[in-house]
Structure formats: C-alpha cells, structure tokens
NULUM-305874 format. One record per residue (C-alpha): residue number from 1; x, y, z. Coordinates in Angstrom, 2 decimals, always signed. Example, Ala and Ser with C-alpha at 12.3 -4.5 7.8 and 13.67 -1.06 7.14 Angstrom:
BEGIN
r rovex 1&c1 +12.30&c2 -4.50&c3 +7.80 .
r rovex 2&c1 +13.67&c2 -1.06&c3 +7.14 .
% end
This chain:
BEGIN
r rovex 1&c1 +29.58&c2 +25.19&c3 +36.65 .
r rovex 2&c1 +26.47&c2 +23.72&c3 +34.66 .
r rovex 3&c1 +26.51&c2 +24.60&c3 +31.01 .
r rovex 4&c1 +22.58&c2 +25.56&c3 +29.78 .
r rovex 5&c1 +22.30&c2 +24.56&c3 +25.87 .
r rovex 6&c1 +19.67&c2 +26.16&c3 +24.28 .
r rovex 7&c1 +17.93&c2 +25.13&c3 +20.89 .
r rovex 8&c1 +20.32&c2 +26.87&c3 +18.41 .
r rovex 9&c1 +19.17&c2 +28.76&c3 +15.37 .
r rovex 10&c1 +19.29&c2 +26.19&c3 +12.57 .
r rovex 11&c1 +19.55&c2 +28.86&c3 +9.85 .
r rovex 12&c1 +17.21&c2 +29.16&c3 +6.68 .
r rovex 13&c1 +14.98&c2 +31.41&c3 +8.68 .
r rovex 14&c1 +13.71&c2 +28.75&c3 +10.93 .
r rovex 15&c1 +11.99&c2 +29.97&c3 +14.37 .
r rovex 16&c1 +11.42&c2 +26.25&c3 +16.04 .
r rovex 17&c1 +12.29&c2 +22.66&c3 +16.24 .
r rovex 18&c1 +10.58&c2 +19.53&c3 +17.04 .
r rovex 19&c1 +12.73&c2 +17.50&c3 +19.54 .
r rovex 20&c1 +12.70&c2 +14.06&c3 +17.80 .
r rovex 21&c1 +14.63&c2 +11.70&c3 +20.10 .
r rovex 22&c1 +17.47&c2 +12.33&c3 +22.76 .
r rovex 23&c1 +20.43&c2 +10.42&c3 +22.20 .
r rovex 24&c1 +21.38&c2 +10.69&c3 +25.92 .
r rovex 25&c1 +19.44&c2 +10.25&c3 +29.26 .
r rovex 26&c1 +19.65&c2 +12.36&c3 +32.42 .
r rovex 27&c1 +23.01&c2 +10.86&c3 +34.28 .
r rovex 28&c1 +24.59&c2 +10.14&c3 +31.56 .
r rovex 29&c1 +28.31&c2 +11.23&c3 +30.71 .
r rovex 30&c1 +28.69&c2 +12.94&c3 +28.10 .
r rovex 31&c1 +32.01&c2 +14.04&c3 +25.79 .
r rovex 32&c1 +32.01&c2 +17.49&c3 +23.78 .
r rovex 33&c1 +30.98&c2 +16.79&c3 +20.33 .
r rovex 34&c1 +29.16&c2 +13.55&c3 +21.28 .
r rovex 35&c1 +25.72&c2 +13.04&c3 +19.45 .
r rovex 36&c1 +23.33&c2 +14.61&c3 +21.72 .
r rovex 37&c1 +19.75&c2 +15.07&c3 +20.37 .
r rovex 38&c1 +18.28&c2 +14.98&c3 +17.00 .
r rovex 39&c1 +15.82&c2 +17.79&c3 +16.02 .
r rovex 40&c1 +13.19&c2 +17.63&c3 +13.13 .
r rovex 41&c1 +12.48&c2 +20.69&c3 +11.30 .
r rovex 42&c1 +11.46&c2 +21.48&c3 +7.64 .
r rovex 43&c1 +10.97&c2 +17.90&c3 +6.87 .
r rovex 44&c1 +14.23&c2 +16.31&c3 +7.83 .
r rovex 45&c1 +16.09&c2 +15.50&c3 +11.05 .
r rovex 46&c1 +19.50&c2 +17.44&c3 +12.39 .
r rovex 47&c1 +21.74&c2 +15.85&c3 +14.65 .
r rovex 48&c1 +22.88&c2 +18.29&c3 +17.22 .
r rovex 49&c1 +26.29&c2 +17.44&c3 +19.02 .
r rovex 50&c1 +26.87&c2 +18.21&c3 +22.85 .
r rovex 51&c1 +28.61&c2 +21.79&c3 +23.30 .
r rovex 52&c1 +30.23&c2 +20.70&c3 +26.57 .
r rovex 53&c1 +31.50&c2 +17.17&c3 +28.21 .
r rovex 54&c1 +29.93&c2 +16.52&c3 +31.54 .
r rovex 55&c1 +27.19&c2 +14.72&c3 +33.19 .
r rovex 56&c1 +23.62&c2 +15.53&c3 +31.81 .
r rovex 57&c1 +22.00&c2 +16.87&c3 +34.76 .
r rovex 58&c1 +18.45&c2 +17.68&c3 +33.31 .
r rovex 59&c1 +16.64&c2 +17.30&c3 +30.40 .
r rovex 60&c1 +14.26&c2 +20.08&c3 +30.18 .
r rovex 61&c1 +12.08&c2 +19.38&c3 +26.89 .
r rovex 62&c1 +10.97&c2 +15.70&c3 +25.94 .
r rovex 63&c1 +10.60&c2 +14.24&c3 +23.07 .
r rovex 64&c1 +7.69&c2 +15.24&c3 +20.46 .
r rovex 65&c1 +7.83&c2 +18.80&c3 +22.05 .
r rovex 66&c1 +8.02&c2 +21.64&c3 +19.56 .
r rovex 67&c1 +9.93&c2 +24.80&c3 +20.85 .
r rovex 68&c1 +11.03&c2 +28.13&c3 +19.65 .
r rovex 69&c1 +14.66&c2 +28.71&c3 +19.12 .
r rovex 70&c1 +16.42&c2 +29.84&c3 +22.08 .
r rovex 71&c1 +14.57&c2 +27.36&c3 +24.63 .
r rovex 72&c1 +16.82&c2 +25.90&c3 +27.19 .
r rovex 73&c1 +17.12&c2 +22.02&c3 +26.32 .
r rovex 74&c1 +19.28&c2 +20.29&c3 +28.56 .
r rovex 75&c1 +21.57&c2 +21.24&c3 +31.34 .
r rovex 76&c1 +24.96&c2 +19.20&c3 +31.68 .
r rovex 77&c1 +27.01&c2 +19.59&c3 +34.97 .
r rovex 78&c1 +26.81&c2 +17.97&c3 +38.54 .
r rovex 79&c1 +24.36&c2 +19.40&c3 +40.74 .
r rovex 80&c1 +22.57&c2 +21.69&c3 +38.15 .
r rovex 81&c1 +19.11&c2 +23.14&c3 +38.97 .
r rovex 82&c1 +17.14&c2 +25.20&c3 +35.84 .
r rovex 83&c1 +13.56&c2 +23.85&c3 +36.01 .
r rovex 84&c1 +11.38&c2 +26.85&c3 +37.00 .
r rovex 85&c1 +8.14&c2 +26.82&c3 +38.60 .
r rovex 86&c1 +5.44&c2 +26.87&c3 +36.11 .
r rovex 87&c1 +3.46&c2 +30.19&c3 +35.71 .
r rovex 88&c1 -0.18&c2 +30.06&c3 +36.16 .
r rovex 89&c1 -2.89&c2 +31.71&c3 +38.10 .
r rovex 90&c1 -4.44&c2 +29.83&c3 +40.91 .
r rovex 91&c1 -7.63&c2 +29.08&c3 +38.78 .
r rovex 92&c1 -5.26&c2 +27.68&c3 +36.27 .
r rovex 93&c1 -3.61&c2 +25.46&c3 +38.87 .
r rovex 94&c1 -6.93&c2 +24.36&c3 +40.14 .
r rovex 95&c1 -7.96&c2 +23.44&c3 +36.92 .
r rovex 96&c1 -4.97&c2 +21.55&c3 +36.35 .
r rovex 97&c1 -5.37&c2 +19.62&c3 +39.58 .
r rovex 98&c1 -8.89&c2 +18.77&c3 +38.85 .
r rovex 99&c1 -8.18&c2 +17.42&c3 +35.38 .
r rovex 100&c1 -4.68&c2 +15.31&c3 +36.53 .
r rovex 101&c1 -2.39&c2 +17.74&c3 +34.63 .
r rovex 102&c1 +1.18&c2 +18.03&c3 +35.55 .
r rovex 103&c1 +2.00&c2 +21.78&c3 +34.97 .
r rovex 104&c1 +5.73&c2 +21.47&c3 +35.07 .
r rovex 105&c1 +5.34&c2 +19.14&c3 +31.67 .
r rovex 106&c1 +3.63&c2 +21.89&c3 +30.07 .
r rovex 107&c1 +4.97&c2 +24.70&c3 +27.74 .
r rovex 108&c1 +2.85&c2 +28.28&c3 +28.31 .
r rovex 109&c1 +1.43&c2 +29.70&c3 +25.51 .
r rovex 110&c1 +0.49&c2 +32.79&c3 +27.15 .
r rovex 111&c1 +2.24&c2 +36.24&c3 +27.61 .
r rovex 112&c1 +5.68&c2 +35.43&c3 +29.10 .
r rovex 113&c1 +5.41&c2 +31.68&c3 +28.79 .
r rovex 114&c1 +2.46&c2 +31.57&c3 +31.27 .
r rovex 115&c1 +0.37&c2 +28.45&c3 +31.13 .
r rovex 116&c1 -3.58&c2 +29.21&c3 +30.15 .
r rovex 117&c1 -6.74&c2 +27.26&c3 +30.55 .
r rovex 118&c1 -6.69&c2 +26.11&c3 +26.65 .
r rovex 119&c1 -2.83&c2 +24.69&c3 +27.61 .
r rovex 120&c1 -4.35&c2 +22.66&c3 +30.58 .
r rovex 121&c1 -7.23&c2 +21.44&c3 +28.62 .
r rovex 122&c1 -5.27&c2 +20.34&c3 +25.67 .
r rovex 123&c1 -2.95&c2 +18.27&c3 +28.17 .
r rovex 124&c1 -5.75&c2 +16.86&c3 +30.14 .
r rovex 125&c1 -6.26&c2 +12.66&c3 +29.44 .
r rovex 126&c1 -9.17&c2 +12.26&c3 +26.77 .
r rovex 127&c1 -11.67&c2 +9.38&c3 +27.30 .
r rovex 128&c1 -12.96&c2 +8.17&c3 +23.64 .
r rovex 129&c1 -12.55&c2 +5.47&c3 +21.46 .
r rovex 130&c1 -9.33&c2 +3.98&c3 +19.80 .
r rovex 131&c1 -5.63&c2 +4.78&c3 +20.10 .
r rovex 132&c1 -4.32&c2 +8.53&c3 +20.41 .
r rovex 133&c1 -1.02&c2 +8.80&c3 +18.82 .
r rovex 134&c1 +0.73&c2 +12.42&c3 +19.02 .
r rovex 135&c1 +1.27&c2 +13.94&c3 +15.53 .
r rovex 136&c1 +5.02&c2 +14.16&c3 +15.34 .
r rovex 137&c1 +8.16&c2 +14.68&c3 +13.23 .
r rovex 138&c1 +7.51&c2 +14.67&c3 +9.29 .
r rovex 139&c1 +3.62&c2 +14.45&c3 +10.04 .
r rovex 140&c1 +3.23&c2 +17.06&c3 +12.33 .
r rovex 141&c1 +5.05&c2 +19.58&c3 +9.53 .
r rovex 142&c1 +2.69&c2 +17.69&c3 +6.85 .
r rovex 143&c1 -0.19&c2 +18.67&c3 +9.23 .
r rovex 144&c1 +1.16&c2 +22.34&c3 +9.70 .
r rovex 145&c1 +2.14&c2 +23.04&c3 +6.08 .
r rovex 146&c1 -0.87&c2 +21.69&c3 +4.38 .
r rovex 147&c1 -3.05&c2 +23.59&c3 +6.90 .
r rovex 148&c1 -1.49&c2 +26.77&c3 +6.30 .
r rovex 149&c1 -1.84&c2 +25.91&c3 +2.29 .
r rovex 150&c1 -5.65&c2 +25.28&c3 +2.78 .
r rovex 151&c1 -6.15&c2 +28.11&c3 +4.83 .
r rovex 152&c1 -4.33&c2 +31.11&c3 +3.20 .
r rovex 153&c1 -4.26&c2 +29.77&c3 -0.49 .
r rovex 154&c1 -7.42&c2 +30.13&c3 -2.70 .
r rovex 155&c1 -6.98&c2 +27.34&c3 -5.31 .
r rovex 156&c1 -8.37&c2 +26.24&c3 -8.44 .
r rovex 157&c1 -7.38&c2 +23.62&c3 -10.46 .
r rovex 158&c1 -7.22&c2 +22.89&c3 -14.47 .
r rovex 159&c1 -7.54&c2 +19.67&c3 -16.01 .
r rovex 160&c1 -6.62&c2 +18.27&c3 -19.28 .
r rovex 161&c1 -6.07&c2 +15.13&c3 -21.28 .
r rovex 162&c1 -2.48&c2 +14.24&c3 -22.53 .
r rovex 163&c1 -1.37&c2 +11.81&c3 -25.32 .
r rovex 164&c1 +1.75&c2 +9.98&c3 -23.69 .
r rovex 165&c1 +1.95&c2 +7.36&c3 -26.49 .
r rovex 166&c1 +5.35&c2 +8.06&c3 -27.67 .
r rovex 167&c1 +6.91&c2 +8.90&c3 -24.14 .
r rovex 168&c1 +9.31&c2 +6.44&c3 -22.69 .
r rovex 169&c1 +7.45&c2 +5.89&c3 -19.04 .
r rovex 170&c1 +10.57&c2 +5.37&c3 -17.52 .
r rovex 171&c1 +11.65&c2 +8.86&c3 -18.66 .
r rovex 172&c1 +8.05&c2 +10.05&c3 -17.39 .
r rovex 173&c1 +8.83&c2 +12.34&c3 -14.53 .
r rovex 174&c1 +12.02&c2 +13.77&c3 -16.25 .
r rovex 175&c1 +9.96&c2 +14.52&c3 -19.46 .
r rovex 176&c1 +7.66&c2 +16.61&c3 -17.60 .
r rovex 177&c1 +10.29&c2 +18.34&c3 -15.27 .
r rovex 178&c1 +12.16&c2 +19.12&c3 -18.97 .
r rovex 179&c1 +8.51&c2 +20.33&c3 -20.42 .
r rovex 180&c1 +7.40&c2 +22.22&c3 -17.60 .
r rovex 181&c1 +11.01&c2 +24.16&c3 -17.66 .
r rovex 182&c1 +10.54&c2 +25.13&c3 -21.23 .
r rovex 183&c1 +6.89&c2 +26.37&c3 -21.09 .
r rovex 184&c1 +7.56&c2 +28.44&c3 -17.72 .
r rovex 185&c1 +9.58&c2 +31.33&c3 -19.06 .
r rovex 186&c1 +6.57&c2 +32.48&c3 -20.79 .
r rovex 187&c1 +4.44&c2 +32.40&c3 -17.70 .
r rovex 188&c1 +6.35&c2 +33.97&c3 -15.25 .
r rovex 189&c1 +3.57&c2 +34.42&c3 -12.57 .
r rovex 190&c1 +3.37&c2 +30.42&c3 -11.95 .
r rovex 191&c1 +7.15&c2 +30.37&c3 -10.90 .
r rovex 192&c1 +6.39&c2 +33.12&c3 -8.38 .
r rovex 193&c1 +5.56&c2 +33.70&c3 -4.73 .
r rovex 194&c1 +3.27&c2 +36.33&c3 -3.09 .
r rovex 195&c1 +5.13&c2 +38.28&c3 -0.29 .
r rovex 196&c1 +2.93&c2 +40.37&c3 +1.38 .
r rovex 197&c1 +1.77&c2 +43.19&c3 -1.36 .
r rovex 198&c1 +4.30&c2 +42.27&c3 -3.83 .
r rovex 199&c1 +4.66&c2 +39.12&c3 -6.28 .
r rovex 200&c1 +8.44&c2 +37.89&c3 -6.29 .
r rovex 201&c1 +8.96&c2 +36.32&c3 -10.15 .
r rovex 202&c1 +11.46&c2 +33.99&c3 -9.64 .
r rovex 203&c1 +14.57&c2 +33.66&c3 -12.06 .
r rovex 204&c1 +15.46&c2 +29.70&c3 -11.43 .
r rovex 205&c1 +13.79&c2 +26.78&c3 -12.04 .
r rovex 206&c1 +14.51&c2 +24.26&c3 -8.92 .
r rovex 207&c1 +11.26&c2 +21.99&c3 -9.10 .
r rovex 208&c1 +9.70&c2 +20.09&c3 -5.81 .
r rovex 209&c1 +9.32&c2 +16.26&c3 -6.45 .
r rovex 210&c1 +6.89&c2 +14.94&c3 -4.62 .
r rovex 211&c1 +8.09&c2 +11.48&c3 -3.15 .
r rovex 212&c1 +5.82&c2 +9.37&c3 -0.92 .
r rovex 213&c1 +7.88&c2 +7.86&c3 +2.24 .
r rovex 214&c1 +7.17&c2 +5.62&c3 +5.17 .
r rovex 215&c1 +7.14&c2 +8.64&c3 +7.31 .
r rovex 216&c1 +4.85&c2 +10.66&c3 +4.82 .
r rovex 217&c1 +5.05&c2 +12.97&c3 +1.96 .
r rovex 218&c1 +8.52&c2 +14.75&c3 +1.21 .
r rovex 219&c1 +9.21&c2 +17.01&c3 -1.61 .
r rovex 220&c1 +13.14&c2 +16.83&c3 -2.63 .
r rovex 221&c1 +14.28&c2 +19.63&c3 -4.91 .
r rovex 222&c1 +15.91&c2 +19.07&c3 -8.64 .
r rovex 223&c1 +17.98&c2 +22.22&c3 -9.00 .
r rovex 224&c1 +18.33&c2 +24.01&c3 -12.09 .
r rovex 225&c1 +16.03&c2 +21.63&c3 -14.08 .
r rovex 226&c1 +16.23&c2 +24.25&c3 -17.09 .
r rovex 227&c1 +19.78&c2 +23.32&c3 -17.86 .
r rovex 228&c1 +20.09&c2 +19.41&c3 -17.31 .
r rovex 229&c1 +19.40&c2 +16.72&c3 -19.89 .
r rovex 230&c1 +16.89&c2 +14.12&c3 -19.48 .
r rovex 231&c1 +19.11&c2 +11.65&c3 -18.12 .
r rovex 232&c1 +20.38&c2 +14.03&c3 -15.61 .
r rovex 233&c1 +17.05&c2 +14.56&c3 -14.50 .
r rovex 234&c1 +16.36&c2 +11.03&c3 -14.05 .
r rovex 235&c1 +19.67&c2 +10.39&c3 -12.02 .
r rovex 236&c1 +18.65&c2 +13.28&c3 -10.07 .
r rovex 237&c1 +14.83&c2 +12.24&c3 -9.33 .
r rovex 238&c1 +16.06&c2 +8.75&c3 -8.57 .
r rovex 239&c1 +19.01&c2 +9.97&c3 -5.76 .
r rovex 240&c1 +16.49&c2 +12.17&c3 -4.30 .
r rovex 241&c1 +13.46&c2 +9.60&c3 -4.05 .
r rovex 242&c1 +15.88&c2 +7.26&c3 -2.71 .
r rovex 243&c1 +17.53&c2 +9.74&c3 -0.26 .
r rovex 244&c1 +14.11&c2 +10.47&c3 +1.07 .
r rovex 245&c1 +12.78&c2 +7.15&c3 +1.56 .
r rovex 246&c1 +15.97&c2 +6.24&c3 +3.38 .
r rovex 247&c1 +16.28&c2 +9.64&c3 +5.46 .
r rovex 248&c1 +19.64&c2 +10.55&c3 +4.27 .
r rovex 249&c1 +18.56&c2 +13.88&c3 +2.45 .
r rovex 250&c1 +20.13&c2 +17.03&c3 +3.74 .
r rovex 251&c1 +18.06&c2 +20.06&c3 +4.74 .
r rovex 252&c1 +18.84&c2 +22.13&c3 +1.81 .
r rovex 253&c1 +18.00&c2 +19.41&c3 -0.57 .
r rovex 254&c1 +14.48&c2 +19.91&c3 +0.86 .
r rovex 255&c1 +14.02&c2 +23.67&c3 +0.57 .
r rovex 256&c1 +13.99&c2 +26.59&c3 -2.06 .
r rovex 257&c1 +11.79&c2 +24.92&c3 -4.59 .
r rovex 258&c1 +10.12&c2 +27.50&c3 -7.15 .
r rovex 259&c1 +7.27&c2 +24.94&c3 -8.60 .
r rovex 260&c1 +6.29&c2 +21.48&c3 -7.65 .
r rovex 261&c1 +5.46&c2 +18.43&c3 -9.65 .
r rovex 262&c1 +3.51&c2 +15.39&c3 -8.49 .
r rovex 263&c1 +3.12&c2 +11.77&c3 -9.77 .
r rovex 264&c1 +1.98&c2 +8.77&c3 -8.18 .
r rovex 265&c1 +2.12&c2 +6.28&c3 -10.82 .
r rovex 266&c1 -0.62&c2 +3.80&c3 -10.77 .
r rovex 267&c1 -1.95&c2 +5.17&c3 -7.53 .
r rovex 268&c1 -2.42&c2 +8.12&c3 -9.49 .
r rovex 269&c1 -5.94&c2 +7.89&c3 -9.92 .
r rovex 270&c1 -7.82&c2 +9.61&c3 -13.11 .
r rovex 271&c1 -7.41&c2 +13.03&c3 -11.24 .
r rovex 272&c1 -6.61&c2 +14.45&c3 -7.83 .
r rovex 273&c1 -6.60&c2 +17.86&c3 -6.86 .
r rovex 274&c1 -2.99&c2 +18.53&c3 -5.13 .
r rovex 275&c1 -2.78&c2 +21.47&c3 -2.78 .
r rovex 276&c1 +0.10&c2 +24.19&c3 -3.58 .
r rovex 277&c1 +3.11&c2 +23.74&c3 -1.98 .
r rovex 278&c1 +3.19&c2 +26.86&c3 -0.14 .
r rovex 279&c1 +4.74&c2 +29.62&c3 -0.63 .
r rovex 280&c1 +4.77&c2 +28.49&c3 -4.50 .
r rovex 281&c1 +1.44&c2 +29.45&c3 -6.44 .
r rovex 282&c1 +1.19&c2 +26.45&c3 -8.54 .
r rovex 283&c1 +1.74&c2 +22.75&c3 -8.48 .
r rovex 284&c1 +1.54&c2 +20.53&c3 -11.74 .
r rovex 285&c1 +0.00&c2 +16.80&c3 -11.24 .
r rovex 286&c1 +0.49&c2 +14.02&c3 -13.65 .
r rovex 287&c1 -2.33&c2 +11.32&c3 -12.81 .
r rovex 288&c1 -2.57&c2 +7.73&c3 -13.88 .
r rovex 289&c1 -1.29&c2 +7.01&c3 -17.45 .
r rovex 290&c1 -2.95&c2 +3.95&c3 -18.95 .
r rovex 291&c1 -4.41&c2 +2.70&c3 -22.59 .
r rovex 292&c1 -7.61&c2 +4.39&c3 -23.44 .
r rovex 293&c1 -10.13&c2 +4.87&c3 -26.09 .
r rovex 294&c1 -9.93&c2 +8.07&c3 -28.01 .
r rovex 295&c1 -10.71&c2 +9.44&c3 -30.94 .
r rovex 296&c1 -8.01&c2 +10.25&c3 -33.69 .
r rovex 297&c1 -8.91&c2 +11.33&c3 -37.35 .
r rovex 298&c1 -12.73&c2 +10.13&c3 -36.91 .
r rovex 299&c1 -11.47&c2 +6.78&c3 -35.68 .
r rovex 300&c1 -11.45&c2 +5.08&c3 -32.17 .
r rovex 301&c1 -8.32&c2 +4.24&c3 -31.46 .
r rovex 302&c1 -6.60&c2 +3.02&c3 -28.46 .
r rovex 303&c1 -3.64&c2 +5.40&c3 -27.00 .
r rovex 304&c1 -1.89&c2 +5.87&c3 -23.90 .
r rovex 305&c1 -3.73&c2 +8.64&c3 -21.93 .
r rovex 306&c1 -3.26&c2 +10.46&c3 -18.74 .
r rovex 307&c1 -4.69&c2 +13.84&c3 -17.36 .
r rovex 308&c1 -2.37&c2 +16.70&c3 -16.42 .
r rovex 309&c1 -3.62&c2 +19.27&c3 -13.75 .
r rovex 310&c1 -2.56&c2 +22.36&c3 -12.99 .
r rovex 311&c1 -3.83&c2 +23.59&c3 -9.29 .
r rovex 312&c1 -2.86&c2 +27.59&c3 -9.01 .
r rovex 313&c1 -3.09&c2 +30.36&c3 -6.41 .
r rovex 314&c1 -5.90&c2 +32.34&c3 -8.17 .
r rovex 315&c1 -4.47&c2 +35.42&c3 -6.25 .
r rovex 316&c1 -1.35&c2 +35.18&c3 -8.73 .
r rovex 317&c1 -2.39&c2 +33.35&c3 -11.28 .
r rovex 318&c1 -5.49&c2 +34.16&c3 -14.01 .
r rovex 319&c1 -7.52&c2 +31.06&c3 -14.93 .
r rovex 320&c1 -6.85&c2 +31.48&c3 -18.49 .
r rovex 321&c1 -2.98&c2 +31.88&c3 -17.93 .
r rovex 322&c1 -3.14&c2 +28.43&c3 -16.00 .
r rovex 323&c1 -4.99&c2 +26.82&c3 -18.90 .
r rovex 324&c1 -2.27&c2 +28.01&c3 -21.51 .
r rovex 325&c1 +0.57&c2 +27.13&c3 -19.38 .
r rovex 326&c1 -0.75&c2 +23.53&c3 -19.15 .
r rovex 327&c1 -1.93&c2 +23.14&c3 -22.84 .
r rovex 328&c1 +1.97&c2 +24.41&c3 -23.45 .
r rovex 329&c1 +3.37&c2 +21.73&c3 -20.99 .
r rovex 330&c1 +1.14&c2 +19.05&c3 -22.68 .
r rovex 331&c1 +1.87&c2 +20.05&c3 -26.23 .
r rovex 332&c1 +5.54&c2 +19.87&c3 -25.57 .
r rovex 333&c1 +5.34&c2 +16.50&c3 -24.08 .
r rovex 334&c1 +3.23&c2 +15.09&c3 -26.54 .
r rovex 335&c1 +5.83&c2 +16.34&c3 -29.48 .
% end
C-alpha cells in the first residue's frame, strides 16, 4: 500500500512550513528514517526523515512552497496516484489558459482549497526589467515577520547619548545585556507582550540578539541573562552568533525571547530605528561607538560616545517610561 506523508506538526504553535529542499526525487528508493525533506520554519531548517521505506512515487509540493500542517507532501510506494484535479471554476480555468498558468501547480487559497483569480494572476509570468527571484527561506520569514511588526505595532523610538569611554568594547554587547537585565525589573511593561486585551508581564529575561548572516538577520536567544556573568554572556553571545552564521542553531535557540538588543558595530550608523521584534514590545539598539567631542565640566574633550535607542510599542509602553528605562540602562553602562 502507498504511504502518504503529510507535513507534521512541528510544535511551538507552528501552523505552516516551507519546503526548503527535497533530499530525494521521484523514482528514488528510500529507507525508513532516511533524510527525506528539509522544512524551513521559524527562521531555521528542520530535516524530516522518511516515515517508511519504498520508492518515491510522487512529490506533491515543490521546493519554495509554503503549506499548512497536514498537507500531503509525498507518496511513497509503487503505483501510487494521489494528485487530485485542481478545483477551479470554468472562468478561472480559462484565465489560467490565457495566462499560461498550470493549475495543477497551484495551491488554492479559496474555500476548500479552490483556486481563485488572484491565485492564477500571482502565478502568471510577468514581463519587465531585471531578474526575479522568489522570496524563500529566512528571507521569506523576515518579510512576513517585519510586515506584521510594521502593520500591527504603533512604534515610537527614543534616543539618548551614552559615554562608553570606560567600556571594554570586546565586552560591549555583554555589558549592554547585563545593564538591560538589571534595569528591566523596574519597568516590567517593557519585558512583556500584548495578548488580545491582556498585557502579559514576563518573569524571565531571555534576550534576543540580532545577528547578521549571509541568509539574512537572525535573532538567537540568550537565556536567563539576569543570572549570568559578563564572561558567561560573552561566551554565549559568541556561540550563538557563530551558530547563526553557520546555520547550525536548533529551532528552540531562535524562539521565546522577551526583549531584543541589536548592535551593528561599525555599520550601526549614528542612529537607526530598529523594528520591534514582534510579539515583544521593545527593542534596544546600540549604534556606532566612536570618539566624539563632548562637553565635560565646561571643557571640550574627546570621549568614546554612541547613541542608544529604544523602540517601543506605544500601546503598552508610555513615552516617559521608555525614556526613564533608557536613561537607567545608560547610567549602568556609564557607571
């Protein structure tokens, strides 16, 4: 009997996944537990083993497609036939024929999976300048995540100068993480999330740290920042950054942050406005740190200065509280 393999529930409340790469092809023989397909979800990639041995009869979802949990992905077994005729009205079928679109390759978004006019038009070849490339993998998730953050979060950014003269720059990020963890208990609304008509105040301090990789921006999570020494924080930040760039982090290492810190080092610019890492309600940015002329006790002196920003969800956090929090973090960095 053919074995029909559907996209499994990967946990953590995930409802869909992207087919990153098939590790087999139609007609291949596979053994039970042999790597079958890679699923991209929640900014990481999970390898799924084959649940059965046999010949790959049909692959029903192509690489790059995003499908919900429970979607039939592949049929394993000789003589299998699982492709159903696409559901579409005669008008939609005519439109697909006119535009040169293969209905069998589409996933309908209408009721019951029916293919709509919009589905066909989106799949139609488009003329124009330049090279087109489908948004996939980490970049697709960045697009979805930041679109949602921009659409749903009324964000405001507060900026202040910080004197980093006495900070060892090799420990800059750990120093900032420690300062944030020490300041947040007095500002619980910044270590929270909005859930419907309730604000959930979190009692853990697990901070996302933005890391630029070849695939895009990833945000691995440093757990229990409030309990760690500077050296422990440096070791963990270095480990997570290395794993993010190598693509070896486990899915759980990219989930569950309560607050995010971002620092682009020399590329940070004088000031940028980071987007809130939804569903969090605030993100702290450390911008370029460099020698600048400043006034100290009536004299112009050169100090190592940088701007610190906090972007926050104004539905949850009031401006005055965000400013007080930022100044509290800065006072600890400068101490």
